[in-house]
Structures are given as structure tokens and as C-alpha cells.
Residue, then its C-alpha position, 0 to 999 in steps of 0.5 A: m657468403s659461401k663463395a667468399v668462404a670458398v675463396s678464402i679457404s682456397g687462398v689460405t691453402s694456396l698460400c700454405r703450399f706456396h710457403c712450404f714449397y719455397a721452404r725446407l722444414l726442419y723436423g729434427g736436430g742433433f748436436d754433437l761434440a766434434p773431434d776438434g772441439k767444434l760443433l757437429t750438427t745434424f738436421v733432419i729436413r722434411d720436403m712436403p709432397e706436392s700431392e697427397q699421393q706422394s709420401p714425405k721424405n727425409e734428407i739428412i744434412y750435416a754441418v760443422g761450425n764453431t757455434p750453432r749459428e755458424a753450423r746452421n749457416k753452413a747447413d743453409d749453404q748445402i740446400s736450396r730454398l730456406l730452412r725453417t724451424y717452426r715444424n721442428r719436433v725434437i732436439l737431441l744432444g750427444e752425451e759428450l756435448a751434454k757434459q758441457d753447458i747446454f744453454p749456448i747450444l739451445d740459444i739459437f732456437y730461443r733467438d728465432p721468433k719462428s722456432a718451435l718451442n714445443a719441440r721435445i729435447g733429449v740426450t742420446q747415448g753416444k752421438a745424436t747424429d748416429m740416432l738421427s741417421l737411422k732415418r726410419v724406425g720401421n715405417v715411421l720417419i725418425a723424428e716422428e718416431i722419437d717424438e711419439l716414443i717420448k710422448s708415450n713414455e711421458e704418460t707412463t712416468t718414465v721420462p719428464k714432459v720437457t720442451l724447449e719452452t719449459i726447460y728455459p726458465v729452469m736452466l736460468d734458475p741456479g737453485e733448480d736442477f732438471v732431468l731430460p729423456y735419455l735415448m739409447h740404441n736398441g738394434k735398429r730401434v730407439d729405447v726411451s726408458r731412462v732419464s739424464m740428470f743435469h746440474n749447472q746445465r751439465l750432464t752428471g749421470v743417468l738413472g735406470p728405468d725404475e729410478s727414473t720413475m721414482c725420480l719423477l714421482l718425487q718431483d710430483s711429475k706423475g703421468k697417467l701410469a706409474r708401474f713397477t715390478q718387484k721381486i718378493n719372497a725370494q727362496n734359495g736364490k732362484s727366481n720364478i714367476n710367483e716371486f714377482i708382483s706388479f703394481n701401479v702407483d695411483k697416488s703418491s705423497e711425500r714429506w721431507k724433513c731437514l736435519f742439521n748436525r755438526t758433522v754433516k751440515f744437512r741431512f734429509k729424511l723422506d717419508l714416501n707414501w703410495k696408494v697402489s693397485v696390484e695388477e699382477y701377482p701370480k702367487d696370490q688369488l687377486d679375486s679374493k677381497t683379502 
């Protein structure tokens, strides 16, 4: 029995190495609007090392096409072996492109039965190709860095938990809008602290960090933490450390009421209730029960 298991494991390992060797793996993709109205695609391709002693490396491939499929085909023409998307980690949309209907851009991934539908999706300030062209952030390859940044900010209720799979039914629902993570350059690093708002599958605006967290709380999409720092007891227009309080939202509940009148068709009243834990307030004695 042990010999059969050993042979089976060895066969699976050899098959995986054979498949990876004859495929080029997509780990990140970016889409931008080209100056001539065409589509500029940026693919982060990972070559799997042949031995454990070697480190994986990224190769950036650029292609321009009239459609995502044409650009994908032109990218295939530039590389040896086959391009596969089942290990994809992230899809980025440039800001100008996101102002158009994004569904046709993502449709290529839904039509591929081997596509990684758990890949995260976000919008970049400026062009997506500029961010993916960083290649590395510190010692971390760019696709993994963006994926981990988005994941950590999901836990702090900064950006929503959105993948290619979860965004698909929302885009097809005409009665529901959505938000996506908004990524910005911060020197040679990436800042993921905002969300981009969409209506009719088009980018309409960007919310700041506190506004993003508030938006997700209103959507009942709280992560493990939801922290705020607010200024209180301001005196003489000057700020000092004693005038700020930091707290975490433990529970959030809201109650909506729709009001109707002749001048304004609809008006909504919102009562928002939070149960919070004060984490820092230098002015007060937090060890006091009061």
C-alpha cells in the first residue's frame, strides 16, 4: 500500500512540474485605455523555478488590441509556451478605462473555464500598467504584494471583499451599485485605503479612507476591525494630541426611513447606532471605570 501511495504522489508531482514547465502562468493583469481608444493590457507572468533553490521571477508583457481577446492573443504571440490564468491573483483597471462599462473588459475571464475567479479586482489611480510595472515592492513581487495589501485592508473594513466571482451577479443587477478597492502610488509602494464607486458598471467617484469605512459599515460589510480617529474638544483652532480619540466599532446597526413629498420625490432618513471601544484618548484616564 505504501509503495502505491509513493508512486501516486510521485506521479502527481511530476505531472504538476510538467504542466507548469509547459505553461506561462498569469499572476496579475491590468487594463488601460490606450490613446487611440484601443485597449492596453499588461500581464504579469510568473515562471515557476525548476528547482527549490531558485526564486520565482516576473516578466511583464504589454499588448494593445481592439478587444481583450485580441490583446490576449497578441500577448500569447510574444511568449513561448501557453499563457494560463488559473493562478491569477489580481486584476487592475486603469481609472480612465473604469469610467466606461467594465463588464466587456472582465468578460474574457468569465468565458475561460480555467480562469481564477477568486482573483481580486481593483481600480488604480492613473494607469494600471504603471503600478504593475513596479515589478516588486521591497522583496515581494508586485502581484502578491497587491493581493496581500487588499486582503489586509479587507480585515480593517477599508476596502470590500470583492473577487471576479462575487462582482459578476452585482454587475448584472440593474438595481444595485458596488464599490471596488482604489489603489494609489505612494512613492515606490502601493496605498490601498480608498474605494471607487460604480453606477451602471462605470466609475463615478472615489471615497476617502474614513468615508470608505463608513460606506462598508452601511453595507453591513464590516471586517474584523473598523477603526476611526476623530478630533474633539478643539480649542483656539490648534490641534494637539489630547484633542483626538481613537475607537473601534464593535457592532453597527442602522435603520432607514423613506420620506416622500411633492418637491423632492424621495428623501431618506438614516439612524446609525454603533457600539464602540475606545482604544486611545490621551486626555482621559482610560483605566477609570467612568
